[in-house]
PALOLO-727713 format. One line per field, with one value per residue: residue in one letter; chain; x, y, z of N, C-alpha, C, CB in turn. Coordinates in pm, 1 decimal. Glycine has a CB too. Example, Ala and Ser with C-alpha at 12.3 -4.5 7.8 and 13.67 -1.06 7.14 Angstrom:
residues 2
residuo = c(a; s)
cadena = c(A; A)
n_east = c(1319.0; 1285.0)
n_north = c(-569.0; -225.0)
n_up = c(780.0; 708.0)
ca_east = c(1230.0; 1367.0)
ca_north = c(-450.0; -106.0)
ca_up = c(780.0; 714.0)
c_east = c(1320.0; 1290.0)
c_north = c(-330.0; 3.0)
c_up = c(780.0; 787.0)
cb_east = c(1130.8; 1408.4)
cb_north = c(-447.3; -59.8)
cb_up = c(904.6; 572.5)
END
This chain:
residues 84
residuo = c(x; x; x; x; x; x; x; x; x; x; x; x; x; x; x; x; x; x; x; x; x; x; x; x; x; x; x; x; x; x; x; x; x; x; x; x; x; x; x; x; x; x; x; x; x; x; x; x; x; x; x; x; x; x; x; x; x; x; x; x; x; x; x; x; x; x; x; x; x; x; x; x; x; x; x; x; x; x; x; x; x; x; x; x)
cadena = c(A; A; A; A; A; A; A; A; A; A; A; A; A; A; A; A; A; A; A; A; A; A; A; A; A; A; A; A; A; A; A; A; A; A; A; A; A; A; A; A; A; A; A; A; A; A; A; A; A; A; A; A; A; A; A; A; A; A; A; A; A; A; A; A; A; A; A; A; A; A; A; A; A; A; A; A; A; A; A; A; A; A; A; A)
n_east = c(1033.8; 764.2; 758.5; 916.6; 779.3; 576.6; 732.6; 816.7; 546.2; 464.9; 669.5; 640.2; 362.0; 445.1; 603.0; 413.0; 246.5; 406.6; 423.2; 162.6; 49.2; 74.2; 75.5; -173.7; -526.8; -522.9; -287.5; 69.0; 202.7; 372.5; 324.0; 96.2; -207.4; -94.8; -158.5; 11.9; 141.3; 4.2; -273.4; -479.5; -781.2; -720.3; -606.6; -340.9; -378.3; -396.4; -417.5; -529.1; -353.7; -104.1; 20.1; -217.7; -325.9; -613.0; -958.1; -1080.4; -1356.1; -1705.6; -1916.0; -2017.5; -2210.3; -2064.1; -1860.4; -1707.4; -1930.5; -1792.1; -1647.6; -1613.5; -1667.8; -1426.3; -1248.5; -887.7; -601.4; -407.8; -505.4; -759.6; -936.1; -1172.1; -1164.1; -1227.2; -1252.8; -1165.0; -1394.5; -1317.6)
n_north = c(-6696.6; -6604.4; -6347.0; -6176.4; -6145.8; -5983.4; -5764.0; -5671.9; -5569.0; -5391.8; -5227.6; -5161.9; -5025.1; -4789.9; -4672.2; -4637.9; -4457.7; -4250.4; -4170.5; -4105.9; -3844.4; -3526.0; -3372.7; -3447.8; -3313.1; -3038.1; -3044.4; -2901.9; -2666.3; -2525.9; -2316.6; -2140.7; -2177.2; -2409.4; -2727.9; -2919.8; -2984.4; -3118.4; -3383.3; -3569.4; -3326.9; -3134.4; -2821.8; -2618.4; -2349.0; -2043.4; -2034.8; -1892.9; -1985.1; -2049.4; -2186.7; -2451.1; -2780.2; -2762.5; -2874.1; -2904.6; -2727.5; -2651.2; -2521.1; -2350.0; -2561.6; -2784.9; -2814.9; -2860.3; -2724.5; -2530.3; -2391.0; -2205.9; -2214.1; -2083.2; -1858.7; -1935.7; -1745.4; -1721.5; -1947.2; -2135.8; -2236.0; -2310.8; -2353.8; -2535.7; -2298.5; -2215.5; -2038.6; -1693.9)
n_up = c(-1755.7; -1783.8; -1658.9; -1805.8; -2034.6; -1907.8; -1822.8; -2083.5; -2192.4; -1996.9; -2076.8; -2337.0; -2303.5; -2176.4; -2385.0; -2530.9; -2436.6; -2380.6; -2638.2; -2706.5; -2667.5; -2439.8; -2167.4; -1911.1; -1900.7; -1668.8; -1609.3; -1578.2; -1854.9; -2128.7; -2355.7; -2408.4; -2593.6; -2737.5; -2854.2; -2895.0; -2661.4; -2479.5; -2404.4; -2634.4; -2768.9; -2561.1; -2474.6; -2395.9; -2158.8; -2004.9; -1671.0; -1339.2; -1134.7; -1304.1; -1628.7; -1776.7; -1905.7; -2091.2; -2134.4; -2436.0; -2539.2; -2683.6; -2571.1; -2255.0; -2120.4; -2159.4; -1994.1; -1627.9; -1368.0; -1240.6; -1411.5; -1733.9; -2101.4; -2302.9; -2497.3; -2612.0; -2608.6; -2902.5; -3044.1; -3204.4; -3112.1; -2816.6; -2434.4; -2150.8; -1894.0; -1559.9; -1324.2; -1275.0)
ca_east = c(978.3; 631.8; 805.2; 983.5; 650.5; 517.3; 812.9; 787.8; 444.3; 490.0; 765.0; 496.5; 238.6; 519.9; 634.9; 270.0; 164.4; 500.9; 397.3; 23.5; 21.8; 140.3; 10.2; -308.1; -592.0; -496.8; -112.1; 123.5; 228.4; 475.0; 298.8; -56.7; -252.8; -45.8; -214.0; 126.6; 188.6; -133.3; -347.5; -589.1; -876.6; -701.1; -462.1; -246.6; -447.0; -341.5; -513.4; -474.5; -235.1; -11.8; -41.7; -237.9; -375.7; -733.5; -1045.3; -1158.3; -1524.5; -1785.2; -2008.4; -2033.8; -2236.8; -1942.9; -1757.3; -1767.7; -1982.5; -1678.0; -1548.2; -1695.4; -1599.5; -1391.2; -1114.3; -761.9; -517.7; -285.0; -557.4; -888.8; -1045.6; -1206.0; -1129.6; -1308.2; -1185.3; -1212.4; -1411.1; -1251.7)
ca_north = c(-6646.8; -6514.7; -6201.1; -6104.2; -6076.0; -5860.0; -5638.0; -5642.0; -5535.0; -5243.5; -5124.6; -5104.3; -4939.1; -4674.4; -4608.2; -4558.4; -4330.6; -4115.0; -4102.9; -4065.9; -3698.7; -3467.2; -3363.4; -3461.5; -3185.8; -3004.1; -3060.5; -2754.5; -2698.3; -2390.6; -2275.9; -2116.2; -2195.5; -2503.4; -2841.3; -3034.9; -3009.7; -3163.3; -3477.4; -3510.9; -3273.4; -3050.6; -2714.2; -2502.2; -2253.6; -1965.4; -2009.1; -1797.2; -2063.1; -2102.2; -2255.2; -2597.6; -2853.6; -2778.8; -2950.5; -2832.9; -2745.5; -2597.0; -2398.2; -2370.2; -2675.0; -2893.6; -2796.8; -2862.1; -2628.3; -2417.2; -2365.5; -2211.2; -2223.3; -1948.4; -1886.8; -1928.8; -1688.2; -1803.8; -2049.8; -2117.4; -2326.2; -2276.5; -2455.5; -2505.3; -2226.7; -2180.4; -1872.9; -1610.1)
ca_up = c(-1867.8; -1792.0; -1613.4; -1921.3; -2114.2; -1829.0; -1843.6; -2232.8; -2190.8; -1951.2; -2152.5; -2441.6; -2282.0; -2135.7; -2484.2; -2605.1; -2349.2; -2418.6; -2776.9; -2760.5; -2655.3; -2358.3; -2010.6; -1896.1; -1837.9; -1499.0; -1581.2; -1628.8; -1987.2; -2133.4; -2452.4; -2430.6; -2728.1; -2809.4; -2830.9; -2895.6; -2524.5; -2405.1; -2439.9; -2757.3; -2723.8; -2460.1; -2523.8; -2294.2; -2133.6; -1896.9; -1574.3; -1219.7; -1081.7; -1401.4; -1739.1; -1778.8; -2025.7; -2065.9; -2203.8; -2548.1; -2530.1; -2770.0; -2496.7; -2142.7; -2053.5; -2185.4; -1880.9; -1504.6; -1306.3; -1165.5; -1518.7; -1863.0; -2206.8; -2337.4; -2623.2; -2591.7; -2693.5; -2984.2; -3092.9; -3277.8; -2996.4; -2684.8; -2360.5; -2010.5; -1782.7; -1425.9; -1343.8; -1196.9)
c_east = c(853.3; 667.8; 858.8; 871.8; 585.9; 592.1; 818.3; 676.2; 414.5; 584.6; 678.9; 427.1; 334.1; 551.8; 518.8; 220.5; 262.4; 467.5; 243.9; 4.3; 141.3; 89.9; -127.1; -380.3; -563.5; -350.3; -45.7; 167.7; 309.5; 379.8; 159.2; -96.1; -198.5; -126.1; -123.3; 175.9; 88.6; -180.3; -468.0; -696.2; -853.2; -589.7; -411.4; -350.2; -376.4; -450.1; -445.8; -328.8; -111.3; -81.0; -36.7; -312.4; -505.2; -822.3; -1097.9; -1322.2; -1577.5; -1876.8; -2001.1; -2103.1; -2152.7; -1845.2; -1826.8; -1796.3; -1892.3; -1633.3; -1663.8; -1589.6; -1561.0; -1282.8; -1011.0; -668.6; -405.2; -380.2; -713.5; -999.9; -1068.6; -1185.1; -1257.7; -1215.8; -1214.8; -1287.7; -1369.4; -1313.4)
c_north = c(-6560.8; -6360.3; -6138.6; -6071.6; -5981.7; -5762.7; -5572.0; -5525.5; -5404.5; -5161.6; -5069.3; -5007.7; -4779.2; -4592.7; -4545.3; -4486.7; -4230.2; -4076.6; -4054.4; -3930.7; -3632.2; -3486.1; -3354.5; -3307.6; -3155.7; -3041.2; -2928.0; -2809.8; -2548.8; -2284.1; -2256.6; -2097.4; -2316.0; -2623.2; -2946.5; -3064.1; -3078.4; -3278.5; -3454.9; -3470.6; -3192.3; -2952.1; -2634.3; -2389.0; -2156.1; -1969.0; -1918.8; -1902.8; -2082.2; -2155.8; -2370.5; -2655.5; -2845.0; -2852.4; -2859.2; -2817.2; -2624.9; -2489.7; -2452.4; -2492.6; -2799.6; -2894.7; -2813.8; -2756.1; -2510.2; -2349.3; -2307.5; -2217.1; -2078.0; -1940.3; -1845.4; -1839.1; -1749.1; -1937.8; -2028.5; -2185.1; -2247.6; -2362.3; -2439.9; -2427.2; -2198.1; -2034.7; -1801.1; -1525.9)
c_up = c(-1876.4; -1709.8; -1712.0; -1986.0; -2064.4; -1826.6; -1981.0; -2228.2; -2125.5; -2004.8; -2254.1; -2417.3; -2204.4; -2262.2; -2550.1; -2547.8; -2371.6; -2581.5; -2801.7; -2709.1; -2534.3; -2229.4; -2030.5; -1851.8; -1699.5; -1474.3; -1643.8; -1777.1; -1990.2; -2214.6; -2453.2; -2558.1; -2793.7; -2763.5; -2832.2; -2759.3; -2446.8; -2478.7; -2535.4; -2678.2; -2603.6; -2506.7; -2408.9; -2302.8; -2013.0; -1790.0; -1432.5; -1151.5; -1202.4; -1544.6; -1758.7; -1884.6; -1977.4; -2149.8; -2322.9; -2544.8; -2660.7; -2691.8; -2327.3; -2075.6; -2093.4; -2054.1; -1717.4; -1438.6; -1271.3; -1282.5; -1653.6; -1935.0; -2280.9; -2437.2; -2524.7; -2673.0; -2792.6; -3035.4; -3144.6; -3185.1; -2878.3; -2579.9; -2223.5; -1910.9; -1646.6; -1429.0; -1221.3; -1125.6)
cb_east = c(960.7; 486.7; 903.2; 1087.2; 548.2; 486.2; 948.4; 729.6; 390.8; 521.2; 902.3; 385.3; 98.1; 649.8; 704.1; 158.1; 132.5; 692.5; 436.2; -99.7; -156.3; 151.9; 56.6; -328.4; -736.2; -602.7; -32.6; 274.1; 83.4; 645.7; 349.1; -106.5; -220.5; 100.7; -309.6; 256.7; 226.0; -255.3; -381.4; -649.4; -959.7; -669.7; -502.4; -64.2; -577.0; -302.5; -574.7; -633.8; -295.4; 64.3; -13.2; -298.7; -319.4; -772.8; -1156.3; -1125.7; -1598.7; -1859.7; -2209.7; -2077.8; -2372.4; -1843.6; -1689.6; -1709.6; -2038.0; -1530.5; -1445.3; -1797.0; -1674.8; -1353.1; -1108.2; -726.9; -467.9; -124.4; -539.6; -883.2; -980.4; -1323.4; -952.9; -1357.9; -1169.5; -1084.3; -1569.6; -1177.4)
cb_north = c(-6743.8; -6609.0; -6193.1; -6181.1; -6154.8; -5877.6; -5665.6; -5785.8; -5624.7; -5236.5; -5190.5; -5186.5; -5044.5; -4715.7; -4685.2; -4621.2; -4351.9; -4155.8; -4210.9; -4164.1; -3679.7; -3350.1; -3230.0; -3580.8; -3192.6; -3106.1; -3216.1; -2675.0; -2735.3; -2422.4; -2341.8; -2003.7; -2080.9; -2512.6; -2860.8; -2993.2; -2885.7; -3047.2; -3526.8; -3626.8; -3359.8; -3126.9; -2585.1; -2440.9; -2310.7; -1816.6; -2160.5; -1765.4; -2218.7; -2219.3; -2221.4; -2638.0; -3004.6; -2676.3; -3004.0; -2909.2; -2690.0; -2706.6; -2393.3; -2276.4; -2698.7; -2847.1; -2633.2; -2923.1; -2680.6; -2487.0; -2532.8; -2097.1; -2313.0; -1874.9; -1772.3; -2044.0; -1615.5; -1860.0; -2148.3; -2187.7; -2479.6; -2247.2; -2439.2; -2652.8; -2128.7; -2179.6; -1824.7; -1552.5)
cb_up = c(-1935.3; -1703.1; -1505.7; -2011.6; -2141.7; -1698.1; -1807.9; -2319.9; -2153.7; -1826.6; -2223.0; -2456.6; -2148.9; -2058.3; -2560.0; -2641.3; -2166.9; -2399.5; -2895.5; -2713.9; -2601.7; -2391.6; -1914.9; -1785.4; -1844.5; -1381.2; -1673.1; -1521.9; -2098.2; -2230.9; -2537.1; -2363.1; -2806.6; -2796.9; -2910.8; -2983.1; -2455.2; -2403.1; -2332.6; -2880.7; -2710.9; -2334.1; -2649.3; -2364.2; -2106.2; -1941.6; -1535.4; -1073.7; -1029.4; -1329.2; -1834.8; -1666.1; -2062.0; -2049.3; -2109.1; -2675.0; -2330.3; -2840.7; -2569.9; -2118.6; -2068.9; -2332.4; -1902.0; -1432.7; -1203.9; -1075.4; -1557.4; -1903.5; -2286.5; -2219.6; -2797.3; -2598.1; -2620.9; -2861.5; -2992.8; -3432.5; -2932.2; -2679.5; -2319.9; -1931.4; -1816.7; -1323.4; -1374.0; -1253.6)
END
């Protein structure tokens, strides 16, 4: 009986994860400027290796050292983008 509860909890967790957003920061996405494909506080951004979900930022200091805060085409948000 205990294993059934465990399976039910795992199924509920998977369902919540599927409904709670999209791709994590750094994972691929299709539509630049779309927040719908990415987890909360991230937007699809064009990067040299392809489109990825990137963290929303307000200024350069919000980003890791190899990144800077820049505008995203098709969006009013800025994201942390790799320095090119």
